N, C-alpha and C positions, 0 to 999 in steps of 0.2 A: 504494500500500500504506500502510495506517495501522496503528498499534498501538492496541489497545483497553486499557482499564484492566485487564481480565482478563488480557490478554497480559503487561502490565507486572507484575501481581501474580504470574503464573506464573513469570516470570523472577526476580522478587524471592524467591519461595519456593525456586526452584532454587539461588539464591545464599545461601539461609538468612538473608535480610534481613527484618527485621520493620519494615515501613513503615506509617506512618499513612495514612489516606485522603487527606489533603492532600498528603503526599509522593508517593503513587501518582499523584495527579492532575498534580502538577508534573512528575514524571519522564515520565509518559505524553506530556504536551504537549511537553517537551523532546525526547524521542525522535522524535516526529512531525515536529518542526522539522528534526531531523537527517536523517530520511528524505526530507523534502521537498527539502532541499538536495542530497542525494545523487541524487535523481531529476532535478534541474536539471542536475547535472554529467553525468549520462548522456546528456543531449541534445547536449552539445558534440561537435563534429566533431574527432576526434583522429586522422584518417587520416594526416596529415602529421607527426605527432608520434612521435619515436623512443621506444620503451619505455625507462623509467628504472628501473634496478634499485637504484641508490643515488643519493640526491639530491646527495651530495657525493662527488666522485671522490677517493679516497685510496688510497695504497699502504699496504703494511704499515709500521707504525711500530715494529715489534719489531726487535731486534738479531738478527744472524745467530746461529744456535744452534751454538756450538762447545763441545766437551768441553774442560774445563780442570781441572787439579788444584786441590784445596782447599789453601790456603796453610798451614794449621795442622792437618793430620790428627791428629797425635799429641795435641794439646790437645783436639780434638773427641772423640776416642775415649776419652780418660781421664775425661771427664765423663759417659760413658754408664753407665747402671746395669748393663747386661749387654751383652757383646760376644761375637762369634764371629769370630776372625781380625780383619779390619778392618771388620766389619759390625755394626750395631746389632741386637740381638735384641729383637723386639717380640712382644707376645701375639698369638696367632692370633685373628682376629675372625669368621671364617666357619666 
């Protein structure tokens, strides 16, 4: 499979890119090089290779989610422009 200049122009138009003829020629050539490389990769025998979902195995780096009281509720509430009980009143947006 190869990309023609018309294909590259169509993609550029979809992306609303105004490319010169020189840029179109350059990008067409580069895209064809990428496709050629991808076709070479398709030829590799990967039958014995386990599927990789993430290249780096990591666990969650987030802390455990625990409910905790805010240390200075009174100070926080007194700075609110409008409150209802212990809650901030905010404008409805929907």
